[in-house]
N, CA and C atoms as a LAMMPS dump frame, in Angstrom:
ITEM: TIMESTEP
0
ITEM: NUMBER OF ATOMS
318
ITEM: BOX BOUNDS ff ff ff
-5.0000000000000000e+02 5.0000000000000000e+02
-5.0000000000000000e+02 5.0000000000000000e+02
-5.0000000000000000e+02 5.0000000000000000e+02
ITEM: ATOMS id mol type element x y z
1 1 1 N 31.343 135.439 -72.651
2 1 2 C 32.632 135.247 -72.73
3 1 3 C 33.784 136.659 -72.871
4 2 1 N 33.707 137.188 -72.033
5 2 2 C 34.597 138.201 -71.778
6 2 3 C 36.058 138.484 -71.447
7 3 1 N 36.835 138.073 -71.653
8 3 2 C 38.652 137.633 -71.78
9 3 3 C 38.77 137.036 -69.863
10 4 1 N 37.623 135.224 -69.712
11 4 2 C 38.278 134.971 -68.956
12 4 3 C 39.696 134.425 -69.278
13 5 1 N 40.539 134.244 -68.57
14 5 2 C 41.889 133.679 -69.072
15 5 3 C 42.25 132.216 -67.912
16 6 1 N 42.665 130.904 -67.772
17 6 2 C 43.215 129.641 -67.487
18 6 3 C 44.15 129.594 -67.728
19 7 1 N 45.343 128.558 -66.507
20 7 2 C 45.86 127.703 -66.838
21 7 3 C 45.987 125.8 -67.262
22 8 1 N 46.072 125.206 -67.542
23 8 2 C 45.873 123.959 -67.458
24 8 3 C 47.611 123.544 -67.216
25 9 1 N 47.876 122.645 -66.22
26 9 2 C 49.354 121.907 -66.343
27 9 3 C 49.978 121.777 -65.606
28 10 1 N 50.435 120.785 -65.138
29 10 2 C 50.82 120.425 -63.834
30 10 3 C 51.912 120.805 -63.059
31 11 1 N 51.969 120.742 -61.5
32 11 2 C 53.055 121.222 -60.569
33 11 3 C 52.598 122.503 -60.001
34 12 1 N 52.898 122.809 -59.228
35 12 2 C 52.944 124.075 -57.715
36 12 3 C 52.617 124.965 -59.131
37 13 1 N 54.172 125.282 -60.597
38 13 2 C 54.171 126.441 -61.262
39 13 3 C 53.185 126.88 -60.96
40 14 1 N 51.903 126.597 -61.905
41 14 2 C 50.657 127.186 -62.549
42 14 3 C 49.767 127.804 -61.4
43 15 1 N 50.654 127.693 -59.978
44 15 2 C 50.031 129.158 -58.736
45 15 3 C 50.268 129.881 -58.964
46 16 1 N 51.405 130.177 -59.699
47 16 2 C 51.629 131.531 -59.657
48 16 3 C 51.33 132.388 -60.711
49 17 1 N 50.144 131.645 -61.503
50 17 2 C 49.275 132.497 -62.032
51 17 3 C 48.135 132.426 -61.677
52 18 1 N 47.507 131.767 -60.692
53 18 2 C 46.213 132.551 -59.569
54 18 3 C 46.43 133.45 -59.113
55 19 1 N 47.399 133.534 -58.853
56 19 2 C 48.157 135.162 -58.344
57 19 3 C 47.631 136.319 -59.243
58 20 1 N 47.779 136.137 -60.519
59 20 2 C 47.599 136.885 -61.631
60 20 3 C 46.149 137.376 -61.887
61 21 1 N 44.798 136.66 -60.775
62 21 2 C 44.126 136.4 -61.473
63 21 3 C 43.233 134.871 -62.464
64 22 1 N 43.884 133.954 -62.062
65 22 2 C 43.836 133.587 -64.014
66 22 3 C 43.361 131.702 -63.083
67 23 1 N 42.427 131.42 -63.469
68 23 2 C 41.818 130.401 -63.159
69 23 3 C 42.843 129.289 -63.002
70 24 1 N 43.058 128.19 -62.26
71 24 2 C 44.346 127.413 -62.662
72 24 3 C 43.779 126.392 -62.573
73 25 1 N 43.71 125.206 -63.503
74 25 2 C 43.331 123.803 -63.601
75 25 3 C 44.865 122.708 -63.713
76 26 1 N 44.7 122.104 -62.76
77 26 2 C 46.24 120.817 -62.229
78 26 3 C 45.391 120.064 -63.012
79 27 1 N 46.67 119.737 -64.288
80 27 2 C 46.371 118.662 -65.036
81 27 3 C 47.499 117.289 -64.786
82 28 1 N 47.697 116.106 -63.906
83 28 2 C 48.868 114.878 -64.043
84 28 3 C 49.301 115.05 -64.867
85 29 1 N 48.781 114.722 -66.559
86 29 2 C 49.272 114.244 -67.436
87 29 3 C 47.903 114.621 -68.759
88 30 1 N 48.495 114.398 -70.126
89 30 2 C 48.076 114.759 -71.562
90 30 3 C 46.396 114.256 -71.025
91 31 1 N 46.101 113.16 -70.936
92 31 2 C 44.266 112.819 -70.543
93 31 3 C 43.623 113.59 -69.872
94 32 1 N 44.156 114.112 -68.856
95 32 2 C 43.855 114.686 -68.296
96 32 3 C 43.486 115.938 -68.869
97 33 1 N 44.876 116.915 -69.069
98 33 2 C 44.973 118.053 -70.058
99 33 3 C 43.408 118.333 -70.807
100 34 1 N 43.28 117.325 -71.775
101 34 2 C 42.441 116.878 -72.596
102 34 3 C 41.406 117.067 -72.69
103 35 1 N 40.652 116.721 -71.202
104 35 2 C 39.66 116.202 -70.494
105 35 3 C 39.292 117.637 -69.816
106 36 1 N 40.032 118.504 -69.37
107 36 2 C 40.191 119.721 -68.739
108 36 3 C 39.755 121.068 -69.92
109 37 1 N 40.511 120.957 -71.198
110 37 2 C 40.318 121.907 -72.116
111 37 3 C 38.965 121.69 -72.74
112 38 1 N 38.55 120.257 -72.765
113 38 2 C 37.353 120.292 -73.507
114 38 3 C 36.031 120.851 -72.613
115 39 1 N 36.315 120.664 -71.414
116 39 2 C 35.244 121.346 -70.309
117 39 3 C 35.194 122.596 -70.317
118 40 1 N 36.701 123.137 -69.982
119 40 2 C 36.663 124.247 -69.786
120 40 3 C 36.596 125.646 -71.482
121 41 1 N 36.839 124.819 -72.865
122 41 2 C 37.457 125.832 -74.135
123 41 3 C 35.703 126.416 -74.176
124 42 1 N 34.59 126.425 -73.936
125 42 2 C 32.964 127.186 -74.064
126 42 3 C 33.454 128.635 -72.741
127 43 1 N 34.427 128.504 -71.857
128 43 2 C 34.336 129.289 -70.609
129 43 3 C 35.197 130.404 -70.765
130 44 1 N 36.776 130.204 -71.251
131 44 2 C 37.634 130.473 -70.983
132 44 3 C 37.647 131.274 -72.884
133 45 1 N 38.317 132.534 -73.064
134 45 2 C 39.029 133.131 -73.702
135 45 3 C 40.217 132.605 -74.468
136 46 1 N 41.237 132.819 -72.908
137 46 2 C 42.807 132.746 -73.463
138 46 3 C 42.6 131.548 -72.538
139 47 1 N 43.39 130.236 -73.171
140 47 2 C 44.062 128.883 -72.296
141 47 3 C 45.27 129.034 -73.046
142 48 1 N 45.936 128.732 -71.416
143 48 2 C 47.462 128.846 -71.602
144 48 3 C 47.824 127.299 -71.232
145 49 1 N 48.785 126.691 -71.604
146 49 2 C 48.766 124.662 -72.045
147 49 3 C 50.326 124.84 -71.384
148 50 1 N 50.731 124.441 -70.639
149 50 2 C 52.382 124.012 -70.098
150 50 3 C 52.706 122.836 -71.42
151 51 1 N 54.064 123.796 -71.62
152 51 2 C 54.83 123.038 -72.8
153 51 3 C 54.17 120.905 -72.534
154 52 1 N 54.715 120.553 -71.65
155 52 2 C 55.088 119.353 -71.084
156 52 3 C 54.111 118.887 -71.622
157 53 1 N 52.418 119.338 -71.687
158 53 2 C 51.246 118.54 -71.83
159 53 3 C 50.143 118.994 -73.206
160 54 1 N 51.338 120.312 -73.477
161 54 2 C 50.957 120.706 -75.203
162 54 3 C 51.85 119.426 -76.691
163 55 1 N 53.008 119.321 -76.075
164 55 2 C 53.719 118.469 -76.909
165 55 3 C 52.736 116.905 -77.459
166 56 1 N 51.9 116.484 -76.86
167 56 2 C 51.445 115.388 -76.663
168 56 3 C 49.81 115.548 -77.749
169 57 1 N 49.269 116.814 -77.186
170 57 2 C 48.233 117.114 -77.861
171 57 3 C 48.216 118.038 -79.248
172 58 1 N 49.472 117.857 -79.514
173 58 2 C 49.506 118.861 -80.869
174 58 3 C 48.265 118.587 -81.648
175 59 1 N 47.334 116.801 -82.27
176 59 2 C 46.545 117.213 -82.811
177 59 3 C 45.697 117.573 -82.318
178 60 1 N 45.174 116.886 -81.222
179 60 2 C 44.243 117.509 -80.56
180 60 3 C 44.046 119.139 -80.618
181 61 1 N 45.081 119.824 -80.313
182 61 2 C 44.77 121.25 -79.938
183 61 3 C 45.013 122.177 -81.59
184 62 1 N 44.335 121.833 -82.564
185 62 2 C 43.999 121.4 -83.655
186 62 3 C 43.013 122.083 -84.53
187 63 1 N 42.361 121.633 -83.275
188 63 2 C 40.533 122.057 -83.177
189 63 3 C 40.6 123.292 -83.371
190 64 1 N 41.085 123.63 -81.994
191 64 2 C 40.979 125.355 -81.79
192 64 3 C 41.053 126.292 -82.394
193 65 1 N 42.375 125.95 -83.93
194 65 2 C 43.295 126.653 -84.646
195 65 3 C 41.636 127.154 -85.84
196 66 1 N 40.741 126.713 -86.06
197 66 2 C 39.283 126.534 -86.463
198 66 3 C 38.477 127.706 -86.167
199 67 1 N 38.134 128.375 -85.011
200 67 2 C 37.396 129.108 -84.195
201 67 3 C 37.937 130.227 -83.92
202 68 1 N 37.76 131.298 -83.633
203 68 2 C 38.554 132.711 -83.087
204 68 3 C 38.669 132.339 -81.206
205 69 1 N 38.347 131.526 -80.401
206 69 2 C 38.182 131.173 -79.29
207 69 3 C 37.947 130.067 -78.772
208 70 1 N 38.801 129.867 -78.058
209 70 2 C 39.707 129.937 -76.797
210 70 3 C 40.69 129.702 -77.766
211 71 1 N 42.119 130.897 -77.431
212 71 2 C 42.91 130.886 -78.43
213 71 3 C 43.722 129.899 -76.604
214 72 1 N 44.525 129.081 -77.071
215 72 2 C 45.526 128.575 -76.439
216 72 3 C 46.877 128.587 -76.973
217 73 1 N 47.835 128.931 -76.125
218 73 2 C 48.949 129.229 -76.255
219 73 3 C 49.683 128.316 -74.885
220 74 1 N 50.647 128.006 -75.706
221 74 2 C 51.558 127.451 -74.984
222 74 3 C 52.218 128.371 -74.161
223 75 1 N 52.856 127.874 -72.638
224 75 2 C 53.88 128.355 -71.477
225 75 3 C 54.502 127.358 -71.575
226 76 1 N 56.249 128.012 -70.563
227 76 2 C 57.616 126.811 -70.255
228 76 3 C 56.228 126.251 -68.424
229 77 1 N 56.999 124.955 -69.094
230 77 2 C 56.511 124.086 -67.493
231 77 3 C 57.42 124.891 -66.062
232 78 1 N 57.02 124.603 -65.026
233 78 2 C 58.039 124.876 -63.66
234 78 3 C 59.064 124.093 -64.64
235 79 1 N 59.35 122.741 -65.54
236 79 2 C 61.304 122.214 -65.673
237 79 3 C 61.551 123.429 -67.023
238 80 1 N 60.766 124.12 -67.284
239 80 2 C 61.837 125.081 -68.032
240 80 3 C 61.043 124.911 -69.555
241 81 1 N 61.714 125.492 -70.299
242 81 2 C 60.737 125.283 -72.011
243 81 3 C 61.732 124.784 -72.608
244 82 1 N 61.192 123.253 -73.6
245 82 2 C 61.387 122.148 -74.231
246 82 3 C 61.363 123.276 -75.835
247 83 1 N 61.145 124.16 -76.047
248 83 2 C 60.856 124.802 -77.099
249 83 3 C 60.313 124.714 -78.567
250 84 1 N 59.196 123.751 -77.655
251 84 2 C 57.577 123.62 -78.313
252 84 3 C 56.613 124.882 -78.644
253 85 1 N 56.786 125.565 -77.568
254 85 2 C 55.77 127.428 -77.798
255 85 3 C 56.748 127.689 -78.828
256 86 1 N 58.044 127.873 -78.747
257 86 2 C 58.108 129.01 -79.979
258 86 3 C 57.942 128.01 -81.242
259 87 1 N 58.031 126.564 -81.21
260 87 2 C 58.047 126.195 -82.513
261 87 3 C 56.433 126.309 -82.907
262 88 1 N 55.371 126.148 -81.989
263 88 2 C 54.063 126.578 -82.462
264 88 3 C 53.539 127.944 -82.709
265 89 1 N 54.537 128.998 -81.971
266 89 2 C 54.071 130.361 -82.41
267 89 3 C 54.599 130.674 -84.108
268 90 1 N 55.912 129.933 -84.174
269 90 2 C 56.426 129.877 -85.653
270 90 3 C 56.022 129.673 -86.514
271 91 1 N 55.191 127.868 -85.942
272 91 2 C 53.844 127.531 -87.477
273 91 3 C 52.88 128.455 -87.265
274 92 1 N 52.106 128.441 -86.255
275 92 2 C 50.758 129.451 -86.713
276 92 3 C 51.406 131.206 -87.182
277 93 1 N 52.265 131.633 -86.944
278 93 2 C 52.916 132.98 -88.114
279 93 3 C 53.134 132.573 -89.697
280 94 1 N 53.212 131.721 -89.804
281 94 2 C 53.57 131.028 -91.268
282 94 3 C 52.307 130.693 -91.605
283 95 1 N 51.311 129.44 -91.136
284 95 2 C 49.971 129.825 -91.136
285 95 3 C 49.246 130.656 -91.553
286 96 1 N 49.171 131.622 -90.775
287 96 2 C 48.782 133.126 -91.275
288 96 3 C 48.995 134.417 -92.103
289 97 1 N 50.252 134.187 -92.115
290 97 2 C 50.836 135.263 -93.024
291 97 3 C 51.218 134.527 -94.436
292 98 1 N 52.236 133.64 -94.32
293 98 2 C 52.755 133.093 -95.514
294 98 3 C 53.999 133.044 -94.951
295 99 1 N 54.639 133.786 -94.455
296 99 2 C 56.171 133.903 -94.221
297 99 3 C 56.787 133.695 -92.562
298 100 1 N 57.787 133.409 -91.994
299 100 2 C 58.16 133.114 -91.038
300 100 3 C 58.93 135.258 -90.557
301 101 1 N 58.287 135.502 -89.839
302 101 2 C 58.189 137.279 -89.495
303 101 3 C 59.115 136.486 -88.173
304 102 1 N 58.771 135.827 -87.416
305 102 2 C 59.558 135.984 -86.501
306 102 3 C 61.156 135.4 -85.759
307 103 1 N 61.2 134.203 -86.883
308 103 2 C 62.819 133.401 -86.346
309 103 3 C 63.051 133.64 -87.651
310 104 1 N 63.029 134.583 -88.409
311 104 2 C 63.878 134.143 -89.816
312 104 3 C 65.11 134.734 -89.066
313 105 1 N 66.423 133.826 -89.718
314 105 2 C 68.006 134.082 -88.951
315 105 3 C 68.6 134.605 -90.468
316 106 1 N 67.561 134.477 -91.6
317 106 2 C 68.48 134.982 -92.699
318 106 3 C 68.629 136.739 -92.884
């Protein structure tokens, strides 16, 4: 595995990633996204997943936290961000460091 990157999401919004050399995997719903993630997890180091599919897969995605690769990162869908990606990043940072260094508003 040498730096391969993929995106899983719905709609035409993921096609812009294809222009940047990222492998694209269209998924219409969370069930299809889960199947794709299982299939590509050993092949790709970084997998972007659109927020609309990531939110219902929260529990499933926790399994990827236990291994160094793949890194699964959420990105806004074509409809925009619902804040899930920022929540997930905040949670990961707190787990890793024990404090909130990104979003601390104090």
